N, C-alpha and C positions, 0 to 999 in steps of 0.2 A: 732416398729415404723411404722406408716402408711406413705407410700410414695405417694406424689402427682403425679397423672398421667400426664406425660408431653409428651405423644406419639405424640401429634400434635405441640409441641413446636419447635421453631427455635433456635437451639443452636449455630448457626454460629458466634454469637457475644461473646460466652462464652469461656474463656480461662480456660481449665480444669487443675486441680491440680493433679500431678501424685500420690500424697498420697491417692487419693480417693479410690484406689484399696484396701486399708486396711480396708475400711468400711465393707467388707465382714466378718471381724472378730469382729467388734464392732458396737454398736448403737450410739457411740459418733459422734458428728457433726464435722468431720474432712475432710480436702481436698475438701472444698466447691467450690473452683475456684472463678472466678470473671468475671464480664462483664464490661469492662472498669475499673473504680475505684469502682464499686458497686458490691453488692452481687447478684448472678443470681436470677431471679424471682422464679425458683423452690425452691431454698434454702430458700428464704424469706418466701414463702408460707408454707414450711415444718416447719420452725421455729414458725410461727404464729399458725400452727395447734398443734404443740407440746405444746406451751404455753397454748392454749385453753384446751387441754387434761389434763394438770397439774391442771389448775383451776377447771375443772370439777371434777377431782378426789378429790380435797379438799372439794367441796361443795355437792358432791353426797351423798345421805342418805344411811345408811346401810340397806340392804334388810334383815331384821330380819327373815321374814317368809321363804324365800328361804334358808337361813342358817340353820334354825331349821330343815327343811325337809332334807337337806344334812346330818346334824349331826344325825338325827334319823336313816337314812339309814346306816350311819357309825356304829351306835350302833348295828344294826342288823348284820353287817359284823363282828363286834367284840363283841360278847355277854359277854365276860369276863369283859368289862368295865362297869362303872356305868350306870344303866338302867334308871336313872332319866332323864326326858326331859330337854333340855337346859334351863337355867335360864336367863330371860331377865331383865337387870339392866340398870341403868342410873347414870351418874355422877351428880354433883351439877350444871353443866352447862345446863341450861334449853333449849338452842337452839344453833345453829351453830355460830351465832354472839357472844354470850357470851363465847362459847368454845374458839374461836379464840382470844378474847380480855382478857379473864381471864384464863390463863393456870392452875392456882391453883385450880379452880373449877373442871377442868377435871381430876385432880389427886385424887379427893375424891368422894366416893360413897354417893349418896343421902340417906335420911332416909328410904325411901321405899325400897331401895336396901338392907340395913341392915336387915329390917324386912323380906324380901324375903329369905335371906340367913339363918336366925336364925333357921328354922326347919331342916336345913341340917347340922348343927353343930354336930360333933360327939366327944366323949371323946377320942376315938382312932384316932389319926391324919391320915388324908389322906396322901398318899405319894406325890401326886401332884394335884394341882388345875390348870386347863386350863382355860384361859381367852381370849376371842376374842373381841378386841375393834376396833372401826372404825379408831381412830387416825386421821391422816391427809390424809388418802386415803382409802375410803371405797372400791374403785376399787381393791386395793391390797387384801383386805379381800375376796371379792367376787371371785377373780380369783385364790387365792393361799391357803387360810387358811385351808379348809377342806382337800385339797390334801396333804398339809404338815402333818397334823395330821394323815392321813392314812398311811404316810410313817414312822411316829414316833411310832405309837402304836405297830406294830409288834416287834420292838426292846425292848420296855418296857415290854411287856407281855412275851416275850421269855426269857429275861435276868434277870428280877427281880421277884423272887418268890412272889406270893400273892400280886402283885402290886395293890394298891388301888387308883382309880382316883375319885376325887370329881365331882359333877355335873358340866358340862361345862357351863361357864357364857358368855353371849353375852352382850356387853356394848355399849350403845349409848353415844357419846360425851366423850369418855374415853382417858386418857393419860396413860403413862407407870405406874406411881406410883399407879394408882387405883387398880392394881393387888395386892398391899400390903394390902389394906383394905379387899379385897375379900378373899385372902389367910388366913388372920388373922381371919376373921369372920367364915370361914369354918373349921378352925383348920387344915390347911394343912402344911406339912413339907416344901414344896416348891411350888412356883407358877411360871407358864410359861405364859406370856402374848404375844399373837400374835396381832400385831398392824400395821396399815397402816403407812408407813413412809412418810415423806414430799416428794412430787413428784418432780422429776427433769425433765428437758426438754427432756430426752430420757427414763425416767423411772417413769411413773405415777402409776405403779402397784407394787411397791417394798414393800415386807412384812418384818417387823422386829420382832425378837424374843428376849424376855428379861426374863432371869431366875434369880429368887431370892430365896435364902434359908432362912427359918424362917421369912416369910414376916410379917411385922407389919408397921403401919403408922409411917412416919417420917424417913424411911430409905432413904439414898441418893444413887446416881448412882454408887458409888464405890462398892456397895453391889450387883450389878447386873452384869450378863454376857450377852453380846449382840451378836446376830448373825443377820446380815443385808443383804439386797439385795436378799431375797429369792423370786425367780420368774423364769419364763421360760427362760428369757434372762439374768439371773444372776446366783446365787447359786442354784443348783438343790435341789429339795425336799429331795432326798436321801442323798445328802451331808449335807444339813442342819440338817436332822434328826440324822445323824451320829454324828455331832458336838454336837448337843443338848443332845443326849444320853450320850456322853462322859462327858460333863459338869455336867449333873445331877448325873451321877454315882460318879464323884469326889466330888460333893457337899454332897451327901449322906455319902460318906466315911469320908470326912473331917469336915462335919457339918458346912460348910461355903460356901460363893459364892462371886462373884465379883473379885476384884483385887487380892484376896488371891488365886485364882485358875487361872492357866495358861492353855490355850488351846493347848494341845499336842496331839490332836486327830489324827494328820497326821504323827506323828513321828513313826519311825520304832521300837524304844525302848519304850515299853508301860509302863514298871515299873519305874515310876518317883515318887514313893510315898514319898521318903525322901525329895525331892525338894519341892513337893506340900505341905507336912506337915510343912516344914520350912516356906513357904509363909503364910500358914494359921495361925500358932502360932504367927508369927510376927505381922500379922494383928490384932489378938485378944489381944496381949499385948499392942499394940498401942492404941486400943480402951479403954483399962483400964488405959491409962495414963502413961504406962511404957516407958522409953526411954533407949537408949544405955548406958547412964551414970549410970542407976540403977544397972548395972551388973559389973561396974568397982570397 
């Protein structure tokens, strides 16, 4: 968070809050103190600045060319991954106003996007399709997306033999569910979408990750695993990559994702296969309409 320069300010009228010392541990707006019955001028200006940064994050356009260059460099650093250049796609939302007013348009790929993906379809499924979408914060994508991928790829390439990655997709005006269209069109076993989260007053740059197994149009959020607040002041790239790799490994093993998988990546006892399998089979039986009474 950018701090307003108050080196010339007169704080003689400000009654400081002792809790302010805790701000060294958090970007949250705590311990702001008061000037009489009002908020100090510095805090008011910082609030207005944070609000402006959040609005800018929502309306800033995704810098496709800069991202393409960063991803091409990443492909040179990891020659094992797909050598195809990033694919530039768009949702059905033709502009930002439509995107904000019609969330359903942002969840679906436009016709030209399907046409662009068709040549990259393979009969042998890709292990993973990576999708980068602007979401509600292009700022989050610019600052975090490629750095996170650079932390994730070494884990995937080291631990999963013959791992296959689909061409990376860059999406304008995209929401989370657009990853399902892309994953299905590419014939990917799983899709991971990196998307800018809705900005907060202390976090205009928060990146969200959503993993879905067997993506297809019409899936709901219970089929996704979410990792949020990936940024320098939040969840580190290394920690996010570790969680993501764990969830993808479990999704591959159990052939499912979402509420059927529990994140036990930080537990000391790693072998939780029996519990995870139970969750997964319960979810699959529920999908088919089975209830507990069917077993009585």
